[in-house]
C-alpha positions in Angstrom: -8.7 -0.7 24.0 -5.1 -0.1 23.1 -4.6 2.9 20.8 -3.1 1.9 17.5 -1.4 4.1 14.9 -1.4 2.5 11.5 1.0 3.3 8.7 1.0 2.0 5.2 4.4 1.4 3.5 5.8 0.2 0.3 9.5 1.0 0.9 9.4 4.3 -1.0 11.1 7.4 0.5 7.7 9.0 1.2 6.5 5.9 2.9 9.7 5.8 5.0 9.0 9.3 6.1 5.5 8.3 7.0 6.8 5.4 9.1 9.0 7.8 11.1 6.1 10.3 11.6 3.9 7.4 12.7 6.5 6.1 15.1 6.8 9.6 16.7 3.0 9.9 16.9 2.6 6.5 18.5 5.4 7.3 21.1 3.7 10.6 22.1 0.3 8.8 22.5 1.6 5.6 24.1 0.1 3.7 21.2 1.0 0.6 19.3 2.4 1.1 15.8 1.1 -1.2 13.2 3.0 -1.2 9.8 1.0 -2.5 6.9 2.2 -3.4 3.4 -0.5 -4.0 0.8 0.3 -6.3 -2.0 -2.0 -6.0 -4.9 -3.1 -9.4 -6.3 -1.4 -10.9 -9.3 -2.3 -13.7 -11.6 -0.9 -16.3 -9.3 -3.3 -15.2 -6.6 -6.3 -15.9 -8.8 -7.8 -19.3 -9.7 -6.7 -21.1 -12.9 -3.5 -19.1 -13.3 0.1 -20.4 -13.0 3.0 -18.0 -12.6 5.1 -20.2 -10.4 7.3 -18.4 -8.0 6.3 -14.8 -8.9 3.7 -14.5 -6.0 6.2 -15.8 -3.6 8.8 -13.3 -4.7 6.4 -10.5 -4.2 5.5 -11.7 -0.7 9.2 -12.0 0.2 9.7 -8.4 -1.0 6.8 -7.1 1.1 8.3 -9.0 4.1 11.6 -7.3 3.5 9.9 -3.9 3.3 8.0 -4.5 6.5 11.2 -5.7 8.3 13.1 -2.6 7.2 10.2 -0.4 8.3 9.9 -2.0 11.7 13.6 -1.7 12.3 13.5 2.0 11.4 10.5 2.6 13.6 12.2 0.7 16.5 15.3 2.9 16.2 13.1 6.0 16.0 11.0 5.2 19.0 12.4 2.2 20.9 9.8 2.5 23.6 6.8 1.6 21.4 5.4 -1.8 20.4 5.7 -2.4 16.7 3.7 -5.0 14.8 3.6 -5.7 11.0 1.0 -7.1 8.6 1.2 -8.0 4.9 -2.2 -8.0 3.2 -3.4 -8.8 -0.3 -5.9 -6.6 -2.2 -6.6 -3.2 -3.7 -4.5 -0.7 -1.8 -7.1 1.9 -1.0 -9.8 -0.7 0.0 -7.4 -2.7 2.3 -6.2 0.5 4.0 -9.8 1.5 4.6 -10.3 -1.9 6.3 -7.1 -1.5 8.4 -8.3 1.9 9.5 -11.5 0.7 11.0 -10.1 0.4 14.5 -7.2 2.8 14.2 -6.4 6.0 16.2 -4.7 7.4 13.1 -3.8 6.2 9.6 -0.5 7.6 8.2 0.5 7.5 4.5 3.3 8.7 2.3 2.4 11.3 -0.2 3.7 9.3 -3.1 4.7 5.7 -3.5 6.4 3.1 -5.6 5.9 -0.7 -5.7 2.4 -1.2 -4.3 1.5 2.4 -4.8 3.3 2.7 -8.2 2.2 5.4 -10.6 0.0 7.2 -8.1 0.2 11.0 -8.1 0.7 13.1 -5.1 -1.9 12.3 -2.5 -3.8 9.8 -4.6 -4.0 7.1 -2.0 -4.6 9.7 0.7 -7.3 11.3 -1.3 -8.9 7.9 -1.8 -8.9 7.2 1.9 -9.4 10.6 3.6 -13.0 11.4 4.1 -13.9 7.7 3.8 -12.6 6.4 7.1 -13.6 7.2 10.7 -10.1 8.2 11.9 -7.8 11.0 10.9 -5.6 10.4 7.9 -2.1 12.0 7.9 -0.3 12.4 4.6 3.5 12.8 4.9 5.8 14.2 2.2 9.2 12.6 1.5 11.1 15.1 3.6 10.0 16.0 7.1 11.1 19.6 8.0 12.9 20.5 11.1 10.6 20.9 14.1 9.1 24.4 14.4 7.0 23.7 17.5 3.8 24.8 15.7 0.6 23.2 14.6 -1.7 25.0 12.1 -5.4 24.3 11.9 -7.9 25.5 9.4 -11.1 26.6 11.2 -14.4 28.0 9.8 -16.4 28.2 12.9 -18.8 25.4 11.9 -20.1 22.6 14.2 -18.1 19.9 12.3 -14.9 21.7 13.2 -15.1 20.3 16.8 -13.4 17.2 15.6 -10.7 19.2 13.8 -10.1 21.4 16.8 -10.0 18.4 19.1 -7.3 16.7 17.0 -5.3 19.9 16.6 -5.4 20.8 20.3 -4.4 17.2 21.2 -1.4 17.3 18.8 -0.3 20.7 20.2 -0.6 19.4 23.8 1.3 16.2 23.1 4.1 18.1 21.4 4.1 21.0 23.7 3.7 23.1 20.6 2.0 26.4 19.7 -1.3 26.2 17.9 -2.0 28.6 15.1 -5.8 28.7 14.3 -6.4 30.1 10.9 -9.9 31.5 9.9 -9.9 32.3 6.2 -13.2 33.8 5.0 -13.6 33.7 1.2 -15.8 36.5 -0.2 -18.6 35.4 -2.5 -17.6 35.1 -6.2 -19.6 38.2 -7.2 -17.7 40.4 -4.8 -15.1 41.5 -7.4 -18.0 42.9 -9.5 -19.7 44.6 -6.6 -17.6 47.6 -5.7 -20.6 49.2 -4.1 -21.0 46.4 -1.6 -17.5 46.8 -0.1 -18.8 48.0 3.3 -21.3 45.2 3.4 -18.7 42.6 2.7 -16.4 44.1 5.3 -19.2 44.0 7.9 -20.0 40.4 6.9 -16.3 39.4 7.3 -16.1 41.1 10.7 -19.3 39.4 11.9 -18.1 36.0 10.7 -14.7 36.5 12.4 -16.4 37.4 15.7 -18.6 34.3 15.5 -15.5 32.1 14.8 -13.6 33.6 17.8 -16.6 33.0 20.1 -16.8 29.4 19.0 -13.1 29.0 19.6 -13.2 30.5 23.1 -14.4 27.3 24.9 -11.5 25.3 23.4 -9.1 27.9 24.8 -10.7 27.4 28.2 -10.6 23.6 27.8 -6.9 23.6 27.0 -5.3 26.4 28.9 -1.9 24.7 28.6 -1.9 25.2 24.8 -0.5 28.5 23.5 -3.0 29.7 20.8 -2.6 32.3 18.1 -5.6 33.3 16.0 -5.5 34.7 12.5 -8.6 35.9 10.6 -8.1 36.7 6.9 -10.4 37.5 4.0 -8.8 35.2 1.5 -9.1 31.7 0.0 -8.1 29.1 2.7 -5.8 27.0 0.5 -3.0 29.5 -0.2 -3.3 30.8 3.3 -2.8 27.4 4.9 -0.2 26.4 2.3 1.8 29.5 3.2 1.4 28.8 7.0 2.6 25.3 6.4 6.1 26.5 5.6 6.9 27.0 9.2 4.6 24.3 10.8 5.1 20.7 11.9 1.5 19.8 10.9 -1.5 21.3 9.2 -4.9 20.0 10.3 -8.0 20.4 8.1 -11.5 18.9 8.0 -12.6 16.3 5.5 -15.6 18.5 4.5 -13.7 21.5 3.5 -13.7 25.1 4.9 -15.7 28.2 4.3 -18.7 27.4 2.1 -17.4 24.1 0.9 -19.1 21.8 3.4 -21.0 19.6 1.0 -18.1 17.7 -0.6 -17.0 14.3 0.9 -13.4 15.5 0.7 -13.7 19.3 0.4 -11.7 21.1 -2.2 -9.8 22.9 0.5 -8.6 19.6 2.0 -7.7 18.5 -1.5 -5.8 21.7 -2.3 -3.9 21.7 1.0 -2.9 18.0 0.5 -1.3 19.0 -2.8 0.3 22.3 -1.7 1.3 22.0 1.9 5.0 21.9 2.8 4.6 19.7 5.9 2.5 16.7 6.9 -1.3 17.2 6.6 -3.9 15.6 8.9 -7.4 15.3 7.4 -10.0 14.8 10.2 -13.5 13.4 9.6 -16.4 15.4 11.2 -17.5 12.8 13.7 -14.1 11.7 14.9 -13.5 11.4 18.7 -10.2 10.6 20.4 -9.9 7.1 21.7 
């Protein structure tokens, strides 16, 4: 099956940045780029309503948005196949439908038009963790290339998908991979001065376990240059700071550290809001096509 990178657009600056990111990603993977514009239904789309001409104007606007996006993607990556699709429905639900057979779904962090009024990451937060493919959220301005991918890692079994995506991105870009293990001490730690040695021992033990789990990935991808960082700190500020000099931050949709129970972990949520570069949210059972 042909790999397909899907990007949602509404013509906003953030969506335009997402189209460019998606075109680059499709070119690296040899995938088709599918550009989707979701038009939310208006009265004229519903029975027993008559707003003559308004629905047609909206459709023409979406066609213009798609044409402009396809032209931009073609100029960015002339070697890829680009297809477009205008769909009608609720934005988040239709993007979920589009993502069913996607390699990756790419979104802008903030939109206008079809995504009007949504706060930073609202569409991404509504989709990430609810689809089977990685979701990449791109800010309006893409930084200069640093040649580095950052991945948040907590040593858990569900991190296999996160590491697979991060190593794959590093390999395709010939980039360095910075693996960040941030262990957050229990909330009672600040009141337990007498347990400092125990907490330090626990952190060291957890760090060693994370390094052991990472070792097979190093062996599997010897061509990828890997740097490891282990810190006793909350993952969100650590990853947000690392994102200042990264091309992409990769996190899991079930959070890091002890936040594994949430559908979209609070770490993923925090990184989406605070990162300075595009963020990829990878579901736990994802496998590369």
